[in-house]
C-alpha positions as CSV (number, residue, x, y, z in Angstrom):
1,M,-1.8,81.9,-35.0
2,T,-4.4,82.6,-32.4
3,I,-3.2,82.2,-28.8
4,D,-5.5,81.7,-25.8
5,H,-4.6,84.4,-23.4
6,E,-5.6,82.3,-20.4
7,S,-3.0,79.7,-21.4
8,V,-0.1,82.1,-21.0
9,P,1.7,81.6,-17.7
10,R,2.8,84.4,-15.4
11,P,6.4,85.4,-15.8
12,G,8.7,83.5,-13.6
13,R,6.5,80.3,-13.5
14,T,7.5,77.0,-15.1
15,L,4.8,75.0,-16.6
16,T,4.6,71.4,-15.3
17,G,2.0,68.7,-15.4
18,P,1.6,65.0,-15.1
19,G,0.1,64.5,-18.5
20,R,3.3,65.4,-20.4
21,P,6.3,65.0,-18.1
22,G,8.8,65.4,-20.8
23,G,7.2,68.1,-22.9
24,R,7.4,68.1,-26.6
25,A,9.9,65.6,-28.0
26,G,10.7,67.9,-30.9
27,T,9.5,65.5,-33.5
28,G,6.0,66.6,-34.0
29,P,4.7,68.9,-36.8
30,G,6.4,72.3,-36.8
31,T,9.4,71.2,-34.8
32,V,12.9,70.3,-35.7
33,P,14.5,67.4,-33.8
34,G,18.0,67.7,-32.6
35,P,20.8,65.3,-33.4
36,G,20.9,61.8,-32.1
37,T,18.2,60.1,-30.1
38,L,18.3,62.3,-27.0
39,D,15.1,63.3,-25.4
40,R,14.8,66.9,-24.4
41,P,17.9,67.5,-22.3
42,R,17.5,69.2,-19.0
43,L,19.4,72.3,-18.3
44,R,22.0,72.1,-15.6
45,T,20.6,73.5,-12.4
46,K,23.8,73.9,-10.4
47,N,23.8,77.0,-8.3
48,R,20.6,78.1,-10.0
49,P,17.2,78.4,-8.2
50,K,14.4,76.0,-9.1
51,S,11.5,78.2,-8.0
52,R,9.7,81.1,-9.5
53,A,12.8,83.2,-9.0
54,A,14.5,81.2,-11.7
55,A,13.9,84.1,-14.1
56,P,15.6,87.2,-12.7
57,R,13.5,90.1,-11.8
58,T,14.3,93.6,-13.0
59,S,17.3,95.0,-11.3
60,A,20.2,97.3,-11.9
61,G,22.4,94.3,-12.8
62,V,20.2,93.2,-15.7
63,G,20.4,94.7,-19.2
64,R,22.6,97.6,-20.2
65,H,24.8,99.1,-17.5
66,R,24.6,102.8,-17.0
67,G,27.8,104.7,-17.7
68,R,29.2,101.9,-20.0
69,L,29.2,101.7,-23.7
70,P,27.0,98.9,-25.0
71,A,28.8,96.0,-26.5
72,R,27.5,96.7,-30.0
73,V,29.4,100.0,-29.9
74,A,32.4,99.2,-27.7
75,L,33.5,96.2,-29.7
76,P,33.5,97.8,-33.1
77,L,35.4,100.8,-31.7
78,A,38.0,98.6,-30.0
79,L,38.5,96.6,-33.2
80,A,38.9,99.8,-35.3
81,A,41.4,101.1,-32.8
82,A,43.3,97.8,-33.0
83,D,43.4,97.9,-36.8
84,S,44.6,101.6,-36.7
85,L,47.3,100.7,-34.2
86,A,48.4,97.8,-36.5
87,V,48.7,100.1,-39.5
88,G,50.7,102.6,-37.4
89,L,53.1,99.9,-36.1
90,A,53.6,98.5,-39.6
91,A,54.2,101.9,-41.0
92,A,56.7,102.7,-38.3
93,A,58.6,99.5,-39.1
94,T,58.8,100.2,-42.8
95,T,59.6,104.0,-42.5
96,P,63.3,105.0,-43.0
97,A,65.1,106.4,-40.0
98,G,64.7,110.1,-39.4
99,T,61.2,110.3,-41.0
100,R,57.7,109.9,-39.7
101,P,55.3,107.2,-40.7
102,V,52.4,109.5,-41.0
103,A,52.3,109.5,-44.8
104,T,51.8,105.7,-45.1
105,A,49.2,105.5,-42.4
106,A,47.3,108.5,-43.9
107,L,47.1,106.7,-47.2
108,L,46.1,103.3,-45.8
109,L,43.6,104.1,-43.1
110,P,41.0,106.0,-45.1
111,A,40.6,103.0,-47.3
112,L,41.1,100.1,-44.9
113,L,38.7,101.2,-42.1
114,P,35.6,101.7,-44.5
115,L,36.4,98.4,-46.3
116,N,36.5,96.5,-43.0
117,L,33.3,98.2,-41.9
118,A,31.5,97.3,-45.1
119,G,32.8,93.7,-44.9
120,G,31.4,93.2,-41.4
121,L,34.7,93.0,-39.7
122,Y,33.5,95.4,-37.0
123,R,30.2,93.5,-36.4
124,T,29.4,92.0,-33.0
125,R,29.9,88.3,-33.1
126,L,29.2,85.5,-30.6
127,S,32.3,83.4,-31.5
128,L,35.3,85.6,-31.4
129,S,38.4,84.4,-33.4
130,A,41.1,86.6,-34.9
131,L,42.2,83.7,-37.2
132,D,38.7,83.4,-38.6
133,E,38.8,87.1,-39.5
134,L,42.3,87.0,-41.0
135,P,41.4,86.0,-44.6
136,A,38.8,88.7,-44.9
137,L,41.1,91.2,-43.3
138,A,43.9,90.2,-45.7
139,A,41.7,90.7,-48.8
140,R,40.6,94.2,-47.6
141,A,44.2,95.2,-46.6
142,A,45.4,94.2,-50.1
143,V,42.7,96.4,-51.7
144,A,43.6,99.3,-49.3
145,T,47.3,98.8,-50.3
146,A,46.4,99.0,-54.0
147,F,44.5,102.2,-53.2
148,A,47.4,103.7,-51.3
149,I,49.8,102.9,-54.2
150,T,47.5,104.6,-56.7
151,A,47.0,107.6,-54.4
152,D,50.8,107.9,-53.9
153,A,51.3,107.9,-57.7
154,C,48.7,110.7,-58.1
155,L,50.2,112.7,-55.2
156,A,53.8,112.3,-56.2
157,G,56.1,114.9,-54.5
158,R,53.6,116.1,-52.0
159,W,54.6,113.7,-49.2
160,A,58.4,114.2,-49.4
161,D,58.7,115.9,-46.1
162,L,57.0,113.0,-44.3
163,G,59.2,110.3,-45.8
164,P,59.2,108.5,-49.2
165,V,56.2,106.3,-50.0
166,S,56.8,103.6,-52.5
167,P,54.9,100.5,-53.8
168,L,57.7,98.2,-52.4
169,R,57.3,99.8,-48.9
170,L,53.5,99.4,-49.1
171,L,53.8,95.7,-50.0
172,V,56.2,95.1,-47.1
173,L,53.9,97.0,-44.9
174,L,51.0,94.7,-45.9
175,L,53.0,91.6,-44.9
176,L,53.6,93.2,-41.5
177,L,50.1,94.6,-41.1
178,L,48.4,91.2,-41.0
179,P,50.2,89.7,-37.9
180,F,50.0,93.0,-36.1
181,A,46.2,93.2,-36.8
182,A,45.7,89.6,-35.8
183,L,47.5,90.1,-32.5
184,G,45.5,93.3,-31.8
185,R,42.2,91.7,-32.6
186,A,43.1,88.6,-30.5
187,F,43.8,90.9,-27.5
188,V,40.5,92.8,-28.0
189,H,38.6,89.4,-28.2
190,H,40.3,88.3,-25.0
191,L,39.1,91.4,-23.2
192,T,35.7,91.0,-24.7
193,R,35.3,87.5,-23.4
194,R,36.4,88.5,-20.0
195,A,33.8,91.3,-20.0
196,R,31.1,89.0,-21.2
197,R,31.8,86.5,-18.3
198,R,31.6,89.3,-15.8
199,R,28.5,91.1,-17.2
200,P,26.4,88.7,-19.4
201,S,23.4,90.2,-21.2
202,P,20.0,88.7,-20.6
203,V,18.6,86.9,-23.7
204,L,15.1,85.6,-24.4
205,I,14.8,82.3,-26.3
206,L,11.9,81.9,-28.8
207,G,10.9,78.3,-28.7
208,A,11.0,75.9,-25.7
209,G,11.4,72.8,-27.7
210,E,14.4,70.5,-27.8
211,L,16.6,72.8,-29.8
212,G,15.7,75.8,-27.6
213,Q,16.6,73.9,-24.4
214,Q,19.9,72.8,-26.0
215,I,20.8,76.4,-26.8
216,A,19.8,77.5,-23.3
217,A,22.1,74.9,-21.8
218,V,25.0,76.0,-24.0
219,L,24.6,79.7,-23.1
220,T,24.3,78.7,-19.4
221,D,27.5,76.5,-19.5
222,R,29.5,78.8,-21.8
223,P,29.6,82.3,-20.3
224,E,32.1,83.5,-22.8
225,Y,29.2,84.1,-25.3
226,G,28.0,86.8,-22.9
227,L,24.3,85.8,-23.0
228,R,22.4,84.7,-20.0
229,P,19.0,83.1,-20.8
230,V,16.1,84.3,-18.7
231,G,13.3,82.2,-20.1
232,Y,11.5,81.0,-23.2
233,L,8.7,82.5,-25.2
234,D,6.4,79.9,-26.8
235,P,2.8,80.4,-27.9
236,D,2.1,76.7,-27.2
237,P,2.5,76.4,-23.5
238,V,5.2,73.8,-23.1
239,L,5.2,71.4,-20.1
240,L,8.9,71.4,-19.0
241,P,10.2,68.7,-16.8
242,P,10.1,69.3,-13.1
243,G,13.1,71.3,-11.9
244,A,13.8,73.0,-15.2
245,A,16.0,76.0,-14.7
246,L,14.1,78.4,-17.1
247,P,10.4,79.2,-17.3
248,V,8.1,79.7,-20.2
249,L,7.2,83.4,-19.9
250,G,4.3,83.3,-22.3
251,G,3.4,83.8,-26.0
252,R,4.1,86.5,-28.5
253,E,1.5,88.8,-27.1
254,V,3.7,89.3,-23.9
255,L,6.9,89.9,-25.8
256,G,7.1,93.7,-25.3
257,R,6.3,93.3,-21.6
258,V,8.9,90.6,-21.0
259,L,11.6,92.6,-22.8
260,R,10.9,95.7,-20.7
261,R,10.6,93.8,-17.4
262,Y,13.9,91.9,-17.8
263,R,15.7,94.7,-19.7
264,I,16.4,92.3,-22.6
265,H,18.3,93.5,-25.6
266,H,19.0,90.1,-27.2
267,V,16.4,87.7,-28.7
268,L,17.4,84.2,-30.0
269,A,14.9,82.3,-32.1
270,T,15.2,78.5,-32.6
271,A,13.8,76.4,-35.4
272,G,10.5,74.8,-34.5
273,A,9.5,77.8,-32.3
274,A,5.7,78.0,-32.9
275,D,4.8,78.4,-36.6
276,E,6.9,80.4,-39.1
277,A,4.6,83.4,-39.3
278,D,4.4,83.7,-35.5
279,T,8.1,83.5,-35.1
280,L,8.7,86.0,-37.9
281,A,6.3,88.5,-36.3
282,A,8.0,88.1,-33.0
283,L,11.5,88.7,-34.5
284,R,10.3,91.8,-36.3
285,H,8.7,93.1,-33.1
286,A,11.8,92.5,-31.1
287,A,14.0,94.2,-33.8
288,R,11.7,97.2,-33.8
289,L,12.1,97.5,-30.0
290,G,15.9,97.7,-30.5
291,C,16.9,94.1,-29.7
292,Q,19.7,92.3,-31.4
293,V,18.1,89.3,-33.1
294,W,19.7,85.9,-33.6
295,L,18.4,82.8,-35.4
296,V,19.5,79.2,-34.9
297,P,18.3,77.1,-37.9
298,G,17.3,73.5,-37.4
299,L,19.6,72.0,-40.0
300,R,23.2,71.6,-39.0
301,E,24.1,71.4,-42.7
302,F,23.1,75.1,-42.9
303,D,26.5,75.9,-41.4
304,S,28.1,75.0,-44.7
305,V,26.2,77.6,-46.6
306,Q,28.2,80.7,-47.4
307,G,27.2,83.6,-45.1
308,A,25.9,81.4,-42.2
309,G,28.3,83.5,-40.2
310,D,28.4,82.6,-36.6
311,H,28.0,79.6,-34.3
312,L,27.1,78.8,-30.7
313,W,29.2,75.8,-29.5
314,G,28.8,74.1,-32.8
315,F,25.2,75.2,-33.5
316,P,25.1,77.5,-36.7
317,C,23.8,80.9,-35.8
318,L,22.7,83.8,-38.0
319,R,22.8,87.4,-36.8
320,L,19.9,89.2,-38.3
321,G,20.6,92.8,-39.4
322,A,19.2,95.8,-37.6
323,P,15.9,97.1,-39.0
324,A,16.6,99.4,-41.9
325,M,14.4,102.1,-40.5
326,R,16.7,102.5,-37.5
327,R,19.7,103.3,-39.7
328,G,20.9,106.9,-40.3
329,G,20.0,106.5,-44.0
330,W,16.4,107.1,-43.1
331,V,17.2,110.6,-42.1
332,V,18.7,111.1,-45.6
333,K,15.6,109.5,-47.0
334,R,13.3,112.0,-45.3
335,G,15.5,114.9,-46.4
336,F,15.3,113.6,-50.0
337,D,11.5,113.3,-49.7
338,I,11.2,116.9,-48.5
339,A,13.4,118.3,-51.2
340,S,11.9,116.2,-54.0
341,A,8.3,116.8,-53.0
342,G,8.8,120.6,-52.6
343,L,10.6,120.8,-55.9
344,G,8.2,118.5,-57.6
345,L,5.2,120.6,-56.5
346,L,6.8,123.7,-58.1
347,L,7.8,121.9,-61.3
348,V,4.5,120.1,-61.9
349,S,2.3,123.0,-60.8
350,P,1.2,123.7,-64.4
351,L,0.3,120.0,-64.8
352,L,-1.6,120.1,-61.5
353,A,-3.6,123.1,-62.7
354,A,-4.4,121.4,-66.0
355,C,-5.5,118.2,-64.3
356,A,-7.6,120.2,-61.9
357,L,-9.4,122.0,-64.7
358,A,-10.0,118.7,-66.6
359,V,-11.4,117.1,-63.4
360,R,-13.6,120.1,-62.8
361,W,-15.0,119.9,-66.4
362,D,-15.5,116.1,-66.2
363,T,-17.0,115.6,-62.7
364,G,-18.0,119.0,-61.6
365,P,-17.2,120.7,-58.2
366,G,-14.9,118.9,-55.8
367,V,-11.6,118.5,-57.7
368,L,-9.7,116.8,-54.9
369,F,-10.7,113.5,-53.3
370,R,-9.9,113.1,-49.6
371,Q,-9.9,109.7,-48.0
372,Q,-8.6,108.2,-44.8
373,R,-5.6,105.9,-45.1
374,T,-3.4,104.0,-42.7
375,G,0.2,105.0,-42.4
376,L,3.2,104.5,-40.2
377,D,2.5,102.6,-37.0
378,G,-1.2,102.3,-37.9
379,R,-1.8,106.1,-37.7
380,V,-4.6,107.3,-39.9
381,F,-4.2,110.3,-42.2
382,T,-6.0,112.0,-45.0
383,V,-4.7,111.2,-48.5
384,L,-5.2,113.6,-51.4
385,K,-6.0,112.5,-55.0
386,F,-7.6,114.0,-58.0
387,R,-11.2,112.9,-58.2
388,T,-11.7,110.3,-61.0
389,L,-15.4,109.5,-60.1
390,R,-18.0,110.5,-57.7
391,P,-18.9,107.6,-55.3
392,S,-22.5,107.1,-54.1
393,D,-21.6,107.8,-50.5
394,E,-18.6,107.9,-48.2
395,H,-19.2,104.3,-46.9
396,E,-18.9,103.0,-50.5
397,S,-15.7,104.9,-51.0
398,A,-14.1,103.5,-47.9
399,T,-15.2,99.9,-48.3
400,R,-15.3,99.2,-52.1
401,W,-12.2,97.4,-53.2
402,N,-11.8,98.0,-57.0
403,I,-13.4,100.8,-59.0
404,S,-11.3,100.6,-62.2
405,Q,-14.3,99.3,-64.2
406,D,-16.9,101.6,-62.5
407,H,-19.4,103.0,-65.0
408,R,-19.3,106.4,-63.2
409,M,-15.7,106.9,-64.2
410,G,-15.4,109.3,-67.2
411,P,-12.7,109.4,-69.9
412,I,-10.7,112.0,-67.9
413,G,-10.8,109.8,-64.8
414,K,-9.7,106.7,-66.8
415,F,-6.8,108.7,-68.3
416,L,-5.7,110.0,-64.9
417,R,-5.8,106.6,-63.3
418,K,-4.1,104.9,-66.2
419,T,-1.2,107.4,-66.1
420,S,-1.2,107.6,-62.3
421,L,-1.6,111.4,-62.6
422,D,-4.4,111.3,-60.0
423,E,-1.7,110.5,-57.4
424,L,0.2,113.8,-57.9
425,P,-1.6,115.7,-55.1
426,Q,0.0,113.2,-52.7
427,L,3.3,115.1,-53.1
428,W,1.7,117.4,-50.5
429,N,1.3,114.3,-48.2
430,V,5.0,113.6,-48.7
431,L,5.9,117.2,-47.9
432,R,3.8,117.0,-44.7
433,G,5.4,113.8,-43.6
434,D,2.3,111.6,-43.9
435,M,4.0,109.6,-46.7
436,S,7.3,109.0,-48.4
437,L,8.1,108.9,-52.1
438,V,8.9,105.2,-51.9
439,G,7.2,102.7,-49.5
440,P,4.3,100.4,-49.1
441,R,1.1,101.9,-50.6
442,P,-1.3,103.1,-48.0
443,E,-4.7,101.3,-47.7
444,R,-8.0,102.3,-46.2
445,P,-8.5,101.3,-42.5
446,Y,-11.4,99.0,-43.3
447,F,-9.2,96.9,-45.6
448,V,-6.2,97.1,-43.3
449,L,-8.2,95.5,-40.6
450,R,-9.5,92.8,-42.9
451,F,-6.2,92.0,-44.5
452,G,-4.4,92.1,-41.2
453,Q,-6.6,89.3,-40.0
454,A,-6.3,87.2,-43.1
455,Y,-2.5,87.7,-43.8
456,P,-0.1,87.5,-40.9
457,E,2.6,89.6,-42.6
458,Y,0.3,92.4,-43.7
459,A,0.4,94.5,-40.5
460,D,4.3,94.5,-40.7
461,R,4.0,96.8,-43.7
462,H,3.3,99.7,-41.3
463,R,6.8,99.6,-39.8
464,V,7.8,102.4,-42.2
465,P,6.1,105.4,-43.8
466,V,3.8,104.5,-46.7
467,G,4.8,105.7,-50.1
468,L,3.6,107.1,-53.5
469,T,5.1,104.0,-55.1
470,G,6.7,100.8,-53.9
471,L,8.5,97.5,-54.7
472,A,5.1,95.7,-55.1
473,Q,3.8,98.3,-57.5
474,V,6.8,98.2,-59.9
475,N,6.5,94.4,-59.9
476,G,3.0,94.6,-61.3
477,L,1.1,94.2,-58.1
478,R,-1.4,97.1,-58.6
479,G,-5.1,97.1,-58.6
480,D,-6.9,93.8,-58.1
481,T,-3.8,91.6,-57.4
482,S,-2.8,89.3,-54.6
483,I,-2.7,91.0,-51.2
484,E,-0.4,88.2,-49.9
485,D,2.1,88.9,-52.7
486,R,2.0,92.6,-52.0
487,A,2.7,92.1,-48.3
488,R,5.6,89.9,-49.1
489,F,7.1,92.4,-51.5
490,D,6.5,95.3,-49.1
491,N,8.2,93.5,-46.2
492,R,11.1,92.5,-48.5
493,Y,11.5,96.2,-49.4
494,I,11.5,97.2,-45.7
495,E,14.1,94.6,-44.6
496,G,16.4,95.2,-47.6
497,W,16.0,98.9,-47.7
498,S,18.7,101.1,-49.2
499,L,18.9,104.5,-50.9
500,W,19.9,102.9,-54.1
501,G,16.9,100.6,-53.8
502,D,14.6,103.7,-53.6
503,A,16.3,105.1,-56.6
504,K,15.7,102.0,-58.7
505,I,12.0,101.9,-57.7
506,L,11.6,105.6,-58.7
507,L,13.3,104.9,-62.1
508,R,11.1,101.9,-62.7
509,T,8.0,103.9,-61.7
510,A,9.0,106.6,-64.2
511,A,9.2,104.0,-66.9
512,L,5.7,102.7,-66.0
513,V,4.3,106.3,-66.2
514,V,5.8,106.6,-69.7
515,R,4.4,103.2,-70.7
516,P,1.3,102.9,-68.5
517,D,-0.6,99.6,-68.1
518,G,-3.5,100.8,-65.9
519,S,-4.2,100.0,-62.3
């Protein structure tokens, strides 16, 4: 969506006007009306300024507090400590007199804590309830108990000095663990709600429509959620009613500036906020800047869907995961790239030499073909390939889309392209850090500019390093295929990235090399 820069208001200024005193009613195209027949509700303005200062300016009291752990770290640590204490208390209650409960706890904790972590029981939530968490905790505690029973059977006789560990004791421990864990978690949630009321975090709301204003009112009136709205972001300047407590700070192009100015670390998107592509781009941008991103869907029935997760005073709310590229697994990915590319260059060096000789015989001097490609964050680098044809000039090489049927391609070039052997020199690019083994395929800057203008999601491909192969390629999107489909698959790969996902793509790529279908 193209946004007129002149229509973006200055931060801290509420848009008003006689033409549309009530703003959007939330029933037009691209909006999702709220329940009932209410018009856009006004936010309560009690004890809140109605002037430009309605949106707080940058100060030491806004955003993260120095010297304090951020909530996304403190809450998981506190919950893990509560679970560990519950295991210790339950173990102490079931341990015979004169012995120590260390053996039981040592068997349970190594299984219980990772299971709780993988199940999202240490994830930051808006609505805190120990009873809501109890069923998931019980299931994982049962699995951990089964693990402890198995481990005790395998280690029979080695724990005698610490007290007998038996299946019956572990089952009794499980029955005691759950109430202890529920009480501990309830206490942690109580402290968390108190801390949220004292030090709420600023939040930016995407979408100033009816649903956005309802969510802002909830967050203002319910401080236990720990989020204090500072304003709206909406590419279509909304005319809010006079005296509205929160301003429209601008469109997506001012997102980064607004986040920095108000030290915002939470972004909440509402259904009907601009168009889908614009909202998606804003969410991805906010996530890349380190923000926790939340989504409030427009359909209340969505709350019945498994995995909807959270709620804001009855509004279903989804917590979107952190970007995969910010996880520690990407360090492992880079280490794997270095090791694999280095070893690969050594192992395939005879094949590289054979390909080079064949190219020299087929096309003459100039075995390697160098071309500018766009990589991570839009940086341009030089990619290496075996030459499969000699273009008329550099401009044609950079701007011609498909050369698979070019008459200047000889039999050697056709074979190299069909088997993808012409890509082998890119192992050097991987070793240098220009590329990864798996990722979106790099494209020439000329086409990156064109495709970025035509397809809104295309530019988001450059959030991660480009790769030798990718999810789009193993799904048949190679050569002259849909750019929109490629961008969709590439972004799906980025947002669902995992080490196992990379392994699957490499295995499928190997199968395609064995049974090539051309490109």
